[in-house]
C-alpha positions in Angstrom: 66.9 -30.7 -7.2 69.9 -33.3 -7.7 68.9 -37.0 -8.4 71.1 -39.8 -7.6 69.6 -43.4 -8.3 71.5 -46.1 -6.8 72.9 -48.8 -9.3 70.9 -51.9 -9.6 72.3 -55.2 -8.0 72.7 -57.2 -11.4 76.4 -58.1 -12.4 77.9 -56.4 -15.6 77.7 -58.0 -19.0 80.3 -57.6 -21.7 78.9 -56.4 -25.0 82.5 -55.7 -26.6 85.0 -53.2 -25.7 82.7 -51.3 -23.6 81.5 -52.6 -20.2 77.8 -52.0 -19.6 75.4 -53.1 -16.9 72.6 -55.7 -17.7 69.1 -54.0 -17.9 67.4 -54.9 -14.5 63.7 -55.2 -13.9 60.8 -56.1 -16.4 61.2 -55.0 -19.9 59.0 -52.0 -20.8 55.5 -52.2 -22.3 55.5 -50.9 -25.8 54.0 -47.4 -25.5 53.5 -46.7 -21.8 53.0 -43.1 -20.8 56.6 -42.8 -19.1 59.6 -44.8 -19.3 61.0 -45.8 -15.9 64.1 -48.3 -16.5 65.5 -49.6 -13.1 68.9 -50.2 -15.1 71.5 -47.5 -14.7 72.3 -45.4 -18.1 74.6 -46.5 -20.7 78.3 -46.6 -20.2 78.0 -46.5 -16.4 79.6 -49.1 -14.8 78.0 -50.3 -11.9 79.5 -49.1 -8.8 80.0 -51.4 -5.8 76.4 -52.0 -4.2 76.0 -50.6 -0.9 72.7 -51.5 0.6 71.1 -48.3 2.0 71.0 -47.6 5.8 67.8 -49.5 7.3 65.4 -46.9 8.1 63.4 -47.3 11.3 59.7 -46.5 11.9 58.4 -46.9 15.3 61.3 -49.0 16.3 61.0 -51.3 13.1 63.6 -51.7 10.7 62.9 -51.8 6.7 64.1 -53.7 4.0 66.9 -51.8 2.2 65.4 -52.6 -1.4 62.1 -51.1 -0.3 64.3 -48.2 1.1 65.6 -47.6 -2.0 62.6 -47.8 -4.1 61.0 -45.3 -2.0 64.0 -42.8 -2.6 63.6 -43.5 -6.4 59.9 -43.1 -6.3 60.4 -39.7 -4.5 62.8 -38.5 -7.2 60.4 -39.5 -9.8 57.4 -37.8 -7.9 59.5 -34.7 -7.8 60.9 -34.7 -11.2 58.6 -36.8 -13.3 60.1 -37.5 -16.7 63.2 -35.1 -16.6 64.7 -37.9 -14.1 64.9 -40.2 -17.4 65.1 -37.6 -19.8 68.5 -36.5 -18.2 69.6 -40.2 -18.5 69.0 -39.8 -22.5 70.2 -36.0 -22.7 73.6 -36.9 -21.2 74.3 -40.3 -22.8 72.7 -39.9 -26.3 74.7 -38.0 -28.9 74.5 -38.5 -33.0 77.2 -40.7 -34.0 78.4 -41.4 -30.4 80.8 -38.6 -29.9 82.4 -38.3 -26.7 81.3 -35.7 -24.6 83.3 -32.4 -24.4 85.9 -32.0 -21.6 85.6 -35.7 -20.8 86.9 -39.1 -22.2 83.5 -40.6 -21.6 81.8 -41.4 -24.9 78.0 -41.0 -25.6 76.4 -43.4 -27.8 73.6 -43.2 -30.6 69.8 -43.0 -30.0 69.7 -46.9 -31.5 72.5 -48.1 -29.3 70.9 -46.7 -26.3 67.5 -48.1 -27.0 69.3 -51.5 -27.5 70.6 -51.2 -24.3 67.3 -50.0 -22.3 65.4 -52.3 -24.2 63.2 -50.3 -25.8 62.5 -48.5 -29.3 64.7 -45.7 -30.5 61.6 -43.7 -31.1 60.9 -43.6 -27.7 64.5 -42.4 -26.8 64.6 -39.6 -29.4 61.0 -38.6 -27.8 62.7 -37.8 -24.3 65.8 -36.5 -26.7 63.4 -33.8 -28.3 61.7 -33.1 -24.9 64.9 -32.2 -23.4 65.9 -30.4 -26.6 62.9 -27.8 -26.3 63.4 -27.2 -22.8 67.1 -26.6 -23.4 65.8 -23.9 -26.3 63.6 -22.4 -23.6 66.6 -22.1 -21.0 64.9 -24.6 -18.6 67.6 -27.5 -19.1 71.3 -27.4 -19.9 72.2 -28.0 -23.7 73.4 -31.5 -24.4 76.9 -30.5 -25.1 77.6 -29.5 -21.4 76.2 -32.9 -20.0 78.2 -35.6 -19.0 77.5 -39.2 -18.7 76.8 -40.2 -15.1 76.3 -36.4 -14.0 73.7 -35.2 -11.7 71.8 -31.8 -12.3 69.4 -29.9 -10.8 65.8 -30.9 -12.6 62.6 -28.9 -13.4 59.4 -29.7 -11.5 57.6 -32.9 -12.6 54.6 -30.5 -13.9 56.5 -28.9 -16.5 57.3 -32.4 -18.0 54.3 -32.5 -20.2 54.6 -29.6 -21.5 57.8 -30.8 -23.6 57.1 -34.4 -24.0 54.5 -36.5 -25.9 54.3 -40.2 -25.9 52.2 -40.2 -28.9 53.5 -40.7 -32.4 50.5 -39.2 -33.9 52.0 -35.6 -32.4 54.3 -35.6 -35.6 51.4 -36.0 -38.1 50.0 -33.0 -39.8 46.8 -34.2 -37.8 48.6 -34.3 -34.5 50.2 -31.0 -35.1 47.0 -29.1 -35.7 45.7 -30.6 -32.7 48.7 -29.5 -30.6 48.4 -26.2 -31.9 44.9 -25.8 -31.1 45.7 -27.0 -27.6 48.1 -24.6 -27.0 45.7 -22.1 -28.2 43.1 -22.9 -25.7 46.1 -23.2 -22.8 46.0 -27.0 -22.2 48.5 -29.5 -22.7 48.8 -30.9 -26.4 48.8 -34.3 -24.7 45.5 -34.1 -23.3 43.7 -33.2 -26.7 45.7 -35.8 -28.4 44.7 -38.5 -26.1 41.2 -37.3 -26.8 41.2 -37.6 -30.4 43.1 -41.0 -30.6 40.1 -42.2 -28.8 36.9 -41.0 -30.0 34.5 -43.7 -28.3 36.0 -42.2 -25.0 34.6 -38.7 -26.2 31.6 -40.2 -27.4 30.8 -41.9 -24.0 31.7 -38.6 -22.1 29.2 -36.4 -24.5 26.5 -39.0 -23.7 26.9 -39.1 -20.2 27.9 -35.8 -19.1 25.9 -32.3 -19.8 29.1 -30.2 -19.4 30.9 -32.3 -21.8 28.2 -32.1 -24.5 27.9 -28.4 -24.0 31.5 -28.0 -24.6 31.2 -30.3 -27.7 28.3 -28.1 -28.8 30.4 -24.9 -28.6 33.3 -26.4 -30.5 31.3 -27.9 -33.3 29.6 -24.3 -33.7 33.0 -22.8 -33.9 34.3 -25.5 -36.5 31.3 -25.1 -38.8 31.7 -21.7 -39.2 34.8 -22.4 -41.4 33.9 -26.0 -42.4 31.2 -26.0 -45.3 31.2 -29.5 -45.3 30.5 -29.9 -41.8 27.7 -27.3 -42.3 26.0 -29.7 -44.9 26.4 -32.6 -42.9 24.6 -31.2 -39.7 22.0 -29.7 -41.8 21.4 -33.1 -43.8 21.3 -35.0 -40.2 19.0 -32.3 -38.8 16.7 -32.4 -41.9 16.4 -36.2 -41.5 15.5 -36.2 -37.7 11.7 -35.2 -37.3 12.3 -34.2 -33.5 15.5 -31.8 -34.8 13.7 -30.5 -37.7 10.7 -29.4 -35.4 13.0 -27.9 -32.9 15.0 -25.6 -35.5 11.7 -24.6 -36.9 10.7 -23.5 -33.6 13.9 -21.7 -32.8 14.0 -20.2 -36.2 10.7 -18.6 -35.6 11.6 -17.2 -32.2 14.3 -15.8 -34.0 12.5 -14.1 -36.4 10.0 -12.6 -33.9 12.8 -11.3 -31.7 14.5 -10.0 -34.9 11.6 -8.0 -35.6 11.1 -6.2 -32.2 15.2 -5.7 -32.5 14.8 -3.8 -35.8 12.4 -1.5 -34.2 14.7 -0.8 -31.4 17.7 -0.3 -33.3 16.6 1.5 -36.5 13.5 3.0 -35.1 10.9 2.1 -37.8 8.3 -0.2 -38.2 6.9 -2.2 -40.8 3.1 -2.4 -41.1 1.0 -5.5 -42.0 0.8 -4.2 -45.8 4.5 -3.7 -46.0 5.3 -0.2 -45.4 8.3 1.3 -43.5 7.6 4.2 -41.2 8.8 5.9 -38.4 7.9 4.2 -35.0 6.1 6.2 -32.3 8.2 6.8 -29.1 5.7 4.9 -27.4 6.0 1.6 -29.3 9.8 2.0 -29.6 10.2 2.2 -25.8 7.7 -0.9 -25.5 10.0 -2.7 -28.2 13.2 -1.9 -26.1 11.5 -3.1 -22.8 10.8 -6.4 -24.2 14.1 -6.6 -26.1 15.7 -6.2 -23.0 13.9 -8.9 -21.1 15.0 -11.0 -23.9 18.7 -10.1 -23.8 18.6 -11.2 -20.1 17.5 -14.6 -20.7 20.1 -17.4 -19.8 21.3 -19.7 -22.2 19.3 -22.7 -20.6 16.0 -20.7 -20.8 13.5 -21.1 -23.5 13.0 -17.8 -25.5 10.0 -19.0 -27.7 7.6 -18.0 -25.5 9.2 -14.6 -24.1 9.5 -14.2 -28.1 6.1 -14.6 -28.8 4.9 -12.3 -25.9 7.1 -9.6 -27.3 6.1 -9.9 -30.7 2.3 -10.0 -30.4 2.7 -6.9 -28.0 4.8 -4.9 -30.6 2.6 -6.2 -33.4 -0.6 -4.9 -31.5 1.0 -1.5 -31.2 1.9 -1.1 -34.7 -1.8 -1.9 -35.7 -2.9 0.6 -33.2 -0.4 3.3 -34.6 -1.7 2.7 -38.0 -5.6 3.0 -37.1 -4.4 6.2 -35.1 -2.9 7.9 -38.1 -5.6 8.9 -40.8 -3.0 9.4 -43.4 -1.3 6.2 -42.7 -4.5 4.2 -42.6 -5.5 5.3 -46.1 -2.1 4.5 -47.6 -2.2 1.3 -45.4 -5.7 0.1 -47.2 -4.2 1.4 -50.5 -1.1 -0.7 -50.2 -3.3 -3.9 -49.3 -5.5 -3.4 -52.3 -2.4 -3.1 -54.7 -1.0 -6.2 -53.2 -4.3 -8.2 -53.6 -5.0 -7.0 -57.1 -1.1 -7.8 -58.1 -1.7 -11.4 -56.6 -4.8 -12.0 -58.3 -3.5 -10.7 -61.7 -0.6 -13.2 -61.3 -2.6 -15.9 -60.7 -5.3 -15.4 -63.5 -2.3 -14.8 -66.0 -1.1 -18.3 -65.2 -4.3 -20.0 -66.6 -4.0 -20.8 -70.2 -6.9 -21.7 -72.8 -4.9 -24.5 -73.7 -6.0 -26.2 -70.3 -9.4 -24.9 -70.5 -9.8 -26.6 -73.7 -8.9 -30.1 -72.6 -12.0 -32.1 -72.3 -10.6 -34.0 -69.4 -9.8 -30.8 -67.6 -13.2 -29.1 -67.6 -15.6 -29.1 -64.9 -18.8 -27.2 -64.7 -18.3 -25.3 -61.5 -15.3 -23.8 -63.3 -17.5 -21.7 -65.3 -19.5 -20.8 -62.3 -16.5 -19.7 -60.5 -15.1 -17.4 -63.6 -18.8 -15.8 -63.7 -18.5 -15.2 -60.2 -15.0 -13.8 -60.3 -16.4 -11.7 -63.1 -19.2 -10.3 -61.4 -16.9 -9.3 -58.4 -14.5 -7.5 -60.9 -17.3 -5.8 -62.4 -18.5 -4.7 -59.1 -15.0 -3.3 -57.9 -14.6 -1.6 -61.2 -18.0 0.6 -60.6 -16.9 1.4 -57.2 -13.5 2.7 -58.1 -15.2 4.7 -61.1 -17.9 5.9 -58.6 -14.9 7.0 -56.5 -13.5 8.8 -59.1 -16.2 10.7 -60.1 -16.9 12.0 -56.4 -13.4 12.7 -55.5 
């Protein structure tokens, strides 16, 4: 679409050899989202003021100034920041060189900013936005633009893909945020705005479950590559009793689900004594049924109760399989005996004579317990010897 802004009614002011218009309207705030000057572009001498034709609606005439504002608003509504980026693109050139094919001289960003009553940094953000759009073939290059010339402009929706009003976008942190935003398919300006206002982000997380869920997912993804954040989160959980209990409960459920999944995927069971053997077909089928129920649970559903039921069912079937297999049953009891003997031996070896000989340590029941243990060991030895002679 072609834009044409009617010059304001302000009289020209001499600022040297070149006659430029005096900026009209209020001076812009330090950093608004869009720059909307009401004065004509630099080096554009104001044409004789021609009041717009009165516009009638229901037989009523409107103030020409109102009509002009409405038309300017319509241009901005259709083109957004492109309307003002064009003013920069066609008027600004490093060194203030003349535009190609015309005697009209462009000005530096600093001079343009002084005429506009804003900062050179703001002018350059519009300049850079136009430059990126020109590289993409969306708008003409600076060299072919002539001061005061109007051209077809892109739609307003495209503007924010090229323009950022935030200085943080040029920092290393800002560039990282912008890159992440583009990877997620959103405008960098949105992500930068959130990053610059953590309090607003906190309020949204506290008030909105959807935002909290998005934050949770983002934190989990971040922790995969950030060991320091992992440590901080683990420390925070360990210091909070409710969170610590919740983590313990979820860990228990995860272990039980893992036990069932291992049977399904590997086709093996681990007996109570620690043996690993092939799982019977009936047991494996039951484990698959419970696992499918667990996998169908929504993220919002508690898995603890379902995991407990699956675990108890499968464990019961494992015990049944052991009892129904004579050879396995004997091996299971033998393994249990060895495990118990190993534990008892380790514990007894940790006792030292030095501790026994200390007067402050000795108690009468210590001797009684050792004598009882000696008797139990003697009985066990006799039983094993008897089994040896009868086998």
